[in-house]
N, C-alpha and C positions, 0 to 999 in steps of 0.2 A: 321749194323744188324737191321732189322725191329722188331717191337714188336712181329710179328707172327713167326719170325725166331729165337727168343731168345732160348738159350740153357736151357734145364731143369736143375734145381738145382742152377740157378744163379738169382741174384736180379738186376733188372733194376731200377736205381734210377735217378729221375730227380732232378737236383740241382736247387732249387727255392730260394736259399739265397746265398749271396756271399761266395765263398769257394776258398781259395788261392791254387796255384799250389802245395805248400808244403803240405797242408792239404789234398788235393786230393790224393797225393802220399801216405800220411799216412794212409788214409782209405783203399786204395788198398793194401798196405802192410799188414795191420792188418786183412783184410778180402778180399782175392783175388777173391772171388765169386761175388763181387759187380761190376756192370757195371755202371759207372757214365755218365749221359747224361748232359753235361754242356756247355753253351755258355755264357761267361761273357759279351758279347755285349748285351745280353738280360736282364742283371741284373743291377740295379742302383749302381753306385759307392759308396763305404762306405766313410764316412767322418772321421771316427775314428774306432779303433778296435771294432768288434762286433756290428757295426752299420748296422744291417740286413735290416731295412727299407730303408737305403741308402738316397741319396740326394733327397729331396722331389721335387726339380725342374726338375729332370730327367724324361723323358717320352719315352715310346716306340713308334715307328711308328706303323701304322696299320699292316704292313707286319711283323714287329718284334713281335707284340702281338700275331699274328696268329702262328708264329713259336714257341713262348714261350708256348702257350696253347697246341700246337701239342706235344711238348716234355712232358708236364705234363700229357697229356691224354694217353701217350704210356707207362707210368711207372708203376712199381709194388709198388714203394715207393717214397716219397718226402723228400728231405732234406730241411726242412723249409716250412713254410706256404707261398704260393706265395704272394709277396708284403706285407707280414704280414697283410693280408686283409681277414677277415672271409668270406666275400662274394666270394672272389676268391677261398677260400678253398671249400666252398659249391659247386661252379661251377665244380671244377675238381672231387670232390667225385662223383657227379651225372653224369659227362660226361665219367668217366673212371671206368668201372666195374672191371678192373684188379687191381685197387689200393687196397693194403693190409695194408699199414702202412704210417703214416705221423709223422715225427719228428719235433717238434717245438723248436725254438732256445731259447725261454724263459723258466725260471724255472716255471713260472706260466702260461704255455701255455694252461692249461685247460680252462682258461677264454676265450681264442681266439677260442677254439673248441666250447665252449658253444655259443659264439656269432655267429657262422656259422649257427645255427638253423637247424642242421641235424636231419633227422628222426631217429627213433629207429633202423630201419633195417640198415640204413647207419652207425650208431654208432656201431652196432654189426659187420658189415662187415669190417670196417677199424679200425686198432689199432692206437692209438695216444700216443705219448710219449713226455716227456718234457726234458729239460736240467737241471733238479733239481740236486743239488749236485755240479755242476760245479762252482757255485757261493758261496759255503758255506764258504770257507776260507776268501775271501775278505769282504763278508758281516759280518762275525763274527768279523773281525778286526774293521770294522766301528762301530759295536755294542759296542765293548769294548771301543773304542775311545769315544763314546757317554756317556757311563757310567762314564768313567774317567773324561771327560770334565765337567760333572755335579758335580762330587765329588770335583774337584779342582776349581769349580766356574769359568769356562772359560769366561762367559759373564762379570763378574766383572773384571777379569784380562784385558780383551780386552778394557773395558770401561775406566779403570784407565790408561792404557797405552795410549789410544787415547787422554785422557785429561791431560796427563803428571802429574798424581796424584800419589804421593808416600804416601800411607795411612799408618795407623798403621797395625801391623801384625794381622792375624786372623787364627783361626784353620781350616784347610782343612779336609774334610771327607776322610776316608780311605775305598777303595773298599773292602779290606780284612775284614772290620767290617760290611759290608752291606749284606742285603738279596735282591736278584734279582729274579723277576718273569720273566721267559722266556716262552712266549706264543708260543706253538708249539715245538714238539721235533722230527721234521723231520730232513732232511739232514743239514739244516742251523741251526736249534735250538740246535741240539746236539753239533755242533762245538762251537756255542756261549756258551753253558753251560760248555763245557770243558775248554774254555779259561778263563771264569769268575771264575770257580772253581780253576783253577791254580793260580789265583790272590788272592785266599783265601775267595772269596765271598761264602755265602750260597745260593744255587740255588734251586728255586722251579720251576717246569715245569708243563705244561698242556698237557693233552692227553685225548682222549675219550676212550682209551684202558688202560688196566692194564699193564703198562710197567715199566721196571727198566732200568735207564740210568746212566752210570758212571758220577759222578760229580753232580748228581741231588739228593738232600736230600729228596725231597717230590714231588709227582705228584698229581695234582688235575684236576678234570674235568673242561673244559672251563666254564661251567655254575656256577662254584663256585668261580670264580676269585674275585668277590666283597667281599667274605668272607675273603680271604687272603690279600686283598688290604691294610688293615690297618697295616700289618706286614712288608711290603716291602719298600725298599728305592729306587728301580729302577725297571722299566718294559721294557723288550725288546720284541717287536712283530716280529715274523718270519712267521706268519700265511698267507696262501693264501687268495685270495679274493673269497669267496663263499657266498651263501645266509645265511649259518649258522654263518659266521664270520662278516657279514656286521654290522658295528657300534657296534661290541662287546665291544670296549672301548668307552663308552659314558658317559652321565651325571651321571648315577648310579655308575659306576666304579670309575670315577674321584672323585666323592664326597666321596667315601669310602677310597680313598688313604690316606696314612700318609702325612700330609702337607709337601710340599717341595720335594716330590718324583720326580724322573726324568723318562722320556719316550724316548725310542729309537725305531724308526720304520724302519725295513729293510724288512718287509713282503709286504703287499699290503695296499695302502692308504685307501681303503674302510673299513678296519678294525677299523679305528679311525673316530669318529664323530668329524670333525674339528671344528665345532661351539662349541661343548661341551668342546673340548680341549682348545680353545681360552678363554672360560670362566674360565676354571680351571687354566690356566696360569695367568689370571688377578687376580684370588682369592688367588693364591699361593698354591693351592692344587697340582699343578704340578709346580715344581721349575725350570725345564729345559726340553726342548725337542729337540732331534736331529733327524731330519726327512729326510729320503732319498726318501720317496714315499708319494704320496698325492692322495686325492680323485679325483681331476682333475689335469691332467698334460698336458702342463706346469701349474704350480701353477698360478692361476689368479692374475693379478696385484692388484686387490682390496682385496686380502686375508690379514687379519690382521696378519697372521703368518710371512709375509715378514718383518714387522717392529717391531715385538715383541723383546724386549731386551734379553729374555731368550729362544729364538728359534734359532736353527741352521738349515738352509735350504740347503739341498744338492739336486742337480737336477737329481735324480735317477741315480747316477753315482757310488755309492759305490760298486756295483758288478763288475765293469769293471776292468779287468786286462789284461796284455799283453798275458797271456796264454789262455784266454777264448776261442778263436776260435779253438785252437788246442785241448783243452779239450773236447769241444763239438764234434769235428770230431772224437776223440777217443771213446767217449761215443756212437756216432752213429755207428761206426764200431763194437763195442761190441754188440750193439743191433741187427745189421745186422746178425752177427753170430748166435745170439740166435733165430732170426726169421727163418733163413735158417735151423737151427737144431731143430726147433719145440719147443723151450723153451719159457717161459714167459719173456716178455721184461722188462728191467729196466724202472722205472719211467712211467709205463703205466697209462694213465689218467683214473680216475674214471669218467665214463660218466653218472653218476647219480648226483654227487655233483661237478664234473668238477674241480678236483684238482689233 
């Protein structure tokens, strides 16, 4: 079926990211009005689950590139940003006046849309959605792991085991006696808050709106976090990377923290001023940091965070789980139904602040 021959009431979707046979069938089962245009010979092989950029050494031939772009330019919607490349996204938006919707694989796909540099009229014409929520449970588990690792002094345990040192006993901290500041009460932050509350922690959350969230005892505006910093034992960041959140956790915040407080980052690396964090770790204002995301990725070899005794470096892998591809496909199918039925889409990107 050509683009001009498509049936009314159906959605032609160009698959721009790896999508397994099982997940293609799942999308069609959940929303039969979707017509998937997919040729996996035009997509890079994944190296692990949810590896949507694929093997960086793989390249299309000129003929394959033309076929790939022709498929993109005939679609009503895209499953994924082509090659996870903002420039490729901008090209297809401008080449394809039929395009109505682009779904990004990342929870923080708004930053990729922003990087495409689209005009206001283009942002109005095409709806963009993210995979926010899919990663909530695994990221929340990593957040809890980080808070527990700090409370139980994982760095000291590792060091003593490495050195075969049987020390005297010491008192470990209890999460049930801690106050934890959770930055952001979106899909990830709410799951983090619920899990920490279940462990007995007192949870303070941040939001720019007046919200009430189960398990959260108090909600403060992000511009007031330095005021509550002296009262918290741990901080978990789940915020996206925007102009408003860049270096929100910097010298002023770390200086206000209760000495020895811990930090877990499962949001975006740009929220943390890493130079200020390194200073806070050296001074003891931050006693431990479990970091899954960084300002620059991969983390540069010269970063002091690599070798700091009280830092746990995770290579942006905390969100990955075996169900991720299926959950993204199911979210896409649900949004396809909403698009076809004229309803607002889940996780629609705010094209002013791009989150």
